[in-house]
C-alpha positions as CSV (number, residue, x, y, z in Angstrom):
1,M,0.0,0.0,0.0
2,L,2.8,2.4,0.9
3,K,4.6,1.8,-2.4
4,K,1.4,2.4,-4.3
5,Y,0.8,5.6,-2.3
6,S,4.3,7.0,-3.1
7,K,3.9,6.2,-6.8
8,I,0.6,8.1,-6.9
9,L,2.3,11.1,-5.2
10,M,5.2,10.9,-7.7
11,L,2.8,10.9,-10.7
12,M,0.8,13.8,-9.3
13,F,4.0,15.9,-8.8
14,L,5.6,14.9,-12.1
15,C,2.5,15.8,-14.1
16,T,3.5,19.5,-13.6
17,Y,7.1,19.0,-12.6
18,A,8.4,20.4,-15.9
19,S,7.2,23.8,-14.8
20,A,9.3,23.6,-11.7
21,Q,12.5,22.9,-13.6
22,T,13.3,26.5,-14.4
23,T,12.9,29.8,-12.6
24,P,9.5,31.4,-13.4
25,Q,9.5,33.6,-16.4
26,F,8.7,37.3,-16.3
27,T,8.1,39.4,-19.5
28,Q,9.1,42.5,-17.5
29,Y,12.5,40.9,-16.5
30,L,14.3,44.2,-16.5
31,F,12.1,45.3,-13.6
32,N,12.6,42.0,-11.7
33,K,16.4,42.1,-11.5
34,F,16.5,41.5,-7.7
35,Y,14.4,38.3,-8.0
36,L,16.5,37.0,-10.8
37,N,19.9,38.0,-9.5
38,P,21.0,38.4,-5.8
39,A,23.8,40.8,-7.0
40,A,21.1,43.4,-7.7
41,A,20.2,43.9,-4.0
42,G,20.4,47.6,-3.1
43,L,21.7,48.7,-6.5
44,G,19.0,51.2,-6.9
45,N,20.4,53.3,-4.1
46,Q,17.0,53.4,-2.6
47,T,14.8,51.0,-0.5
48,Q,12.5,49.2,-3.0
49,I,9.4,47.3,-2.1
50,Q,7.8,45.4,-5.1
51,A,5.0,43.1,-5.9
52,S,5.0,41.2,-9.3
53,L,2.0,39.1,-10.4
54,R,1.8,37.0,-13.5
55,S,-1.0,34.9,-15.0
56,Q,0.4,32.4,-17.5
57,Y,-1.9,31.4,-20.3
58,T,-4.8,33.1,-18.7
59,G,-8.1,31.2,-18.9
60,Y,-6.5,27.8,-19.6
61,L,-9.0,25.1,-18.7
62,A,-7.9,22.1,-16.8
63,D,-9.3,18.6,-17.5
64,F,-11.9,18.8,-14.8
65,D,-12.5,22.5,-13.9
66,Q,-11.4,26.1,-14.4
67,G,-8.3,27.7,-13.0
68,G,-5.8,25.4,-14.5
69,N,-3.4,28.1,-15.7
70,N,0.0,28.8,-14.0
71,T,0.1,31.9,-11.7
72,I,3.2,33.4,-10.2
73,S,3.6,36.1,-7.5
74,V,6.7,37.6,-6.1
75,F,7.0,40.0,-3.2
76,S,10.4,41.6,-2.4
77,A,12.2,44.3,-0.6
78,D,15.8,45.4,-0.9
79,M,18.0,48.3,0.2
80,P,21.6,49.5,0.1
81,I,23.5,49.4,3.4
82,Q,26.6,51.5,3.4
83,K,28.2,49.8,6.4
84,L,28.1,46.5,4.6
85,K,29.4,48.1,1.4
86,G,26.5,46.5,-0.4
87,G,22.8,45.7,-0.1
88,L,20.4,43.4,1.6
89,G,17.0,42.1,0.5
90,V,14.5,39.3,0.9
91,Y,11.8,37.9,-1.5
92,F,8.9,35.5,-1.2
93,S,7.6,33.8,-4.3
94,N,4.6,31.5,-4.9
95,N,4.5,29.5,-8.2
96,Q,1.1,27.9,-8.5
97,F,1.6,25.3,-11.2
98,S,-2.0,23.9,-11.0
99,K,-4.8,23.5,-8.4
100,I,-2.9,20.5,-7.0
101,E,0.7,21.6,-7.0
102,S,2.6,24.8,-6.1
103,K,6.1,25.8,-5.0
104,Q,6.9,28.6,-2.5
105,E,10.4,30.1,-2.0
106,I,11.8,32.6,0.5
107,S,15.4,33.9,0.1
108,L,17.6,36.3,1.9
109,N,20.1,38.0,-0.5
110,Y,23.2,40.0,0.1
111,S,25.3,41.9,-2.5
112,F,28.7,43.5,-2.3
113,Y,29.5,46.2,-4.8
114,K,32.4,48.3,-5.9
115,K,32.4,51.5,-7.9
116,I,35.1,51.8,-10.6
117,N,34.9,55.1,-12.5
118,S,31.4,55.2,-13.9
119,N,30.8,51.5,-13.4
120,V,29.3,49.6,-10.5
121,I,30.3,46.0,-10.2
122,S,28.5,43.8,-7.7
123,A,28.5,40.2,-6.6
124,G,25.7,38.6,-4.6
125,V,24.6,35.5,-2.8
126,G,21.2,34.2,-1.7
127,L,20.2,31.5,0.8
128,G,16.6,30.3,1.1
129,I,14.1,27.6,1.6
130,N,11.9,26.0,-1.0
131,N,8.5,24.3,-0.2
132,L,6.9,22.0,-2.8
133,R,3.3,21.6,-1.9
134,L,0.8,19.0,-3.0
135,L,-2.9,19.9,-2.5
136,G,-4.3,16.5,-2.3
137,E,-7.7,17.8,-1.3
138,N,-8.0,19.4,-4.8
139,Y,-7.1,16.3,-6.7
140,K,-10.0,14.7,-8.5
141,P,-9.4,11.0,-9.2
142,R,-11.6,8.9,-11.5
143,D,-12.5,6.7,-8.6
144,D,-13.5,8.8,-5.6
145,E,-13.5,5.7,-3.4
146,D,-9.9,4.7,-4.0
147,P,-8.3,4.6,-0.5
148,I,-4.7,5.2,-1.7
149,I,-5.4,8.5,-3.3
150,P,-4.2,11.2,-0.9
151,N,-6.8,13.8,0.2
152,S,-4.6,16.0,2.5
153,N,-1.9,18.6,1.8
154,I,1.7,17.6,1.7
155,N,4.7,19.9,2.1
156,L,8.3,19.0,1.1
157,K,11.1,21.4,1.9
158,A,14.6,21.9,0.6
159,L,17.5,24.4,1.0
160,N,18.3,26.7,-1.9
161,F,21.4,28.7,-2.8
162,S,21.9,31.3,-5.6
163,T,24.7,33.6,-6.7
164,G,25.3,36.2,-9.3
165,I,27.3,39.2,-10.6
166,F,26.1,42.4,-12.0
167,L,27.7,45.3,-14.0
168,Q,25.9,48.6,-14.1
169,N,26.9,51.6,-16.2
170,P,24.9,54.8,-17.1
171,S,24.6,53.4,-20.6
172,Y,24.2,49.7,-20.1
173,Q,23.8,46.8,-17.6
174,V,24.4,43.1,-17.7
175,G,23.9,40.4,-15.1
176,L,24.7,36.7,-14.8
177,S,23.2,34.6,-12.0
178,A,22.8,30.9,-11.1
179,K,19.8,29.7,-9.0
180,N,19.1,26.3,-7.5
181,L,22.8,25.6,-7.1
182,L,22.1,23.1,-4.3
183,K,19.9,21.1,-6.7
184,P,16.9,21.1,-4.3
185,S,15.5,17.6,-3.9
186,Y,12.2,16.4,-2.5
187,K,11.8,12.9,-1.3
188,I,8.4,11.2,-1.8
189,G,8.2,7.7,-0.5
190,E,10.9,5.8,-2.4
191,G,11.2,8.4,-5.1
192,T,13.0,11.8,-5.3
193,I,12.2,14.9,-7.4
194,E,15.3,17.1,-8.0
195,E,15.5,20.6,-9.5
196,N,18.3,21.5,-11.9
197,P,20.4,24.7,-11.5
198,T,19.1,27.6,-13.6
199,I,21.5,30.0,-15.3
200,I,20.2,33.5,-16.2
201,L,21.9,36.1,-18.3
202,T,20.2,39.5,-18.8
203,G,21.2,42.9,-20.3
204,K,20.2,46.1,-21.8
205,Y,21.8,49.1,-23.6
206,D,20.4,52.6,-23.5
207,L,20.6,54.7,-26.7
208,G,19.9,58.4,-26.3
209,I,17.9,59.3,-29.4
210,T,16.8,62.8,-28.4
211,Y,17.0,64.7,-25.1
212,N,13.7,63.2,-23.9
213,L,13.7,59.8,-25.7
214,D,15.8,56.7,-25.0
215,I,15.7,53.4,-26.9
216,S,16.9,50.4,-24.9
217,P,17.5,47.0,-26.6
218,M,17.2,44.2,-24.0
219,F,17.6,40.4,-23.7
220,L,17.3,37.4,-21.4
221,I,18.8,34.0,-21.8
222,K,17.8,31.3,-19.3
223,S,18.7,27.6,-19.1
224,N,18.4,24.7,-16.7
225,L,21.1,22.9,-18.7
226,V,18.3,20.9,-20.4
227,N,16.0,23.5,-21.8
228,Y,16.8,27.0,-23.0
229,N,14.7,30.2,-23.1
230,T,15.7,33.3,-25.1
231,E,14.0,36.7,-25.1
232,L,14.8,39.8,-27.1
233,G,13.0,43.1,-26.8
234,V,13.2,46.9,-27.0
235,L,11.9,49.6,-24.6
236,A,11.3,53.3,-25.5
237,T,11.4,55.6,-22.5
238,Y,10.1,59.2,-22.7
239,N,11.4,61.8,-20.3
240,Q,12.8,59.1,-18.0
241,K,9.2,58.6,-16.8
242,Y,7.0,56.7,-19.2
243,W,7.9,53.6,-21.2
244,G,6.5,51.2,-23.8
245,G,8.1,48.3,-25.7
246,V,7.9,44.9,-27.3
247,N,9.5,41.6,-26.4
248,Y,9.7,38.3,-28.2
249,R,10.1,35.0,-26.3
250,W,11.5,32.3,-28.7
251,Q,8.8,29.7,-29.6
252,D,6.3,31.2,-27.3
253,A,4.9,34.7,-27.5
254,I,5.2,38.3,-28.6
255,S,4.6,40.8,-25.8
256,L,3.7,44.5,-25.3
257,L,4.9,46.4,-22.3
258,V,3.8,49.8,-20.9
259,G,4.4,51.6,-17.6
260,G,5.5,54.7,-15.9
261,N,6.7,56.5,-12.8
262,L,4.0,58.0,-10.6
263,L,3.6,60.2,-7.5
264,K,6.8,62.2,-8.0
265,N,8.8,59.1,-9.1
266,T,8.1,57.2,-5.8
267,V,6.0,54.6,-7.5
268,K,6.7,52.5,-10.6
269,L,3.8,50.7,-12.3
270,G,4.2,48.3,-15.2
271,Y,1.9,46.0,-17.3
272,S,2.6,43.5,-20.0
273,I,0.5,41.2,-22.2
274,D,1.8,38.2,-24.1
275,F,0.2,37.1,-27.3
276,V,1.0,33.4,-27.6
277,N,2.0,32.4,-31.1
278,F,3.4,28.9,-30.6
279,G,1.7,25.7,-29.4
280,T,-1.6,27.4,-29.1
281,E,-3.4,24.0,-29.4
282,A,-2.3,23.4,-25.8
283,K,-2.2,26.9,-24.4
284,S,-4.5,29.9,-24.0
285,T,-3.7,32.8,-26.3
286,T,-2.6,35.4,-23.7
287,S,-0.6,35.9,-20.5
288,H,-0.8,39.0,-18.3
289,E,1.7,40.5,-15.9
290,I,1.8,43.5,-13.6
291,F,4.3,44.9,-11.1
292,L,4.1,47.7,-8.6
293,R,7.2,49.1,-7.0
294,Y,7.4,51.7,-4.1
295,L,10.6,53.7,-3.6
296,L,11.6,55.3,-0.4
297,A,14.8,56.7,1.2
298,S,17.1,54.1,2.6
299,P,17.5,53.9,6.4
300,K,20.6,55.4,7.9
301,F,22.4,53.4,10.6
302,G,24.7,54.8,13.3
303,K,24.6,58.0,15.3
304,K,23.1,61.1,14.0
305,T,25.5,63.9,13.3
306,I,24.9,66.9,15.5
307,I,25.2,70.3,13.8
308,K,25.7,73.0,16.3
309,T,24.9,76.7,15.7
310,P,24.7,79.6,18.1
311,R,20.9,79.1,18.4
312,Y,20.0,75.5,17.6
313,N,21.3,72.0,17.7
314,F,20.0,69.8,14.8
């Protein structure tokens, strides 16, 4: 009975395990640098709090009911810390593969950076915990009376480690990171599910067309050493405040991106829509994504400097 039970669990996990083999994709990858690369922690010189939400293949119908599409949410906060000569940050992500399987991840990231002329070079590491969750209560077997079908929730945990480097210049930026370096594994009965490391390369180059208009080619290359994902795009930014662009994900979708800085540049809001043009017989035709970022002054640690005048102490 136990062997049959573990085999059932393995099959239920493996039915969507292909989705867990790479880091979740974001069309607005340029605005999710901290999640993709720990070396980006604190690079904005401000405290950043961000929420990113993505609905993959929105409206996809599962075999038995609605809500079968993949949804991804990431909540993060990072800040520069001068005493550490770098930055600190933390993020939580929830990747809902289906109604019966999801993966949560929480990671604490640290970056160390060095300024060389107009360049900032940073290196970062991240340590976290993954949780692979099986929602047995949502599983709908053909035979409701089968006693070996699990009807409770199961959580499997594993440590995770990531690292990365990032080069930032007033005209360009490029980052290289590696996630899942510990090859997180989840033991189910007599079987084991293991995640491959994921390598991510991102970059962009800013071209000043006019005083108020910048054109920025951008790219992302991602691989788990088995599958590869390539994206190419371009953003147009007006007055360093509003942007719009297009992106192409190889053998998947063409995307449109729009966004802007609001409330005196303390808030960034971005939206993208993917028009799926590959494998549409097994996918819904659109994916949607939105992010919201709030910027505030970074906290200052240490004693406050007292400025003395004949009349006041500040």
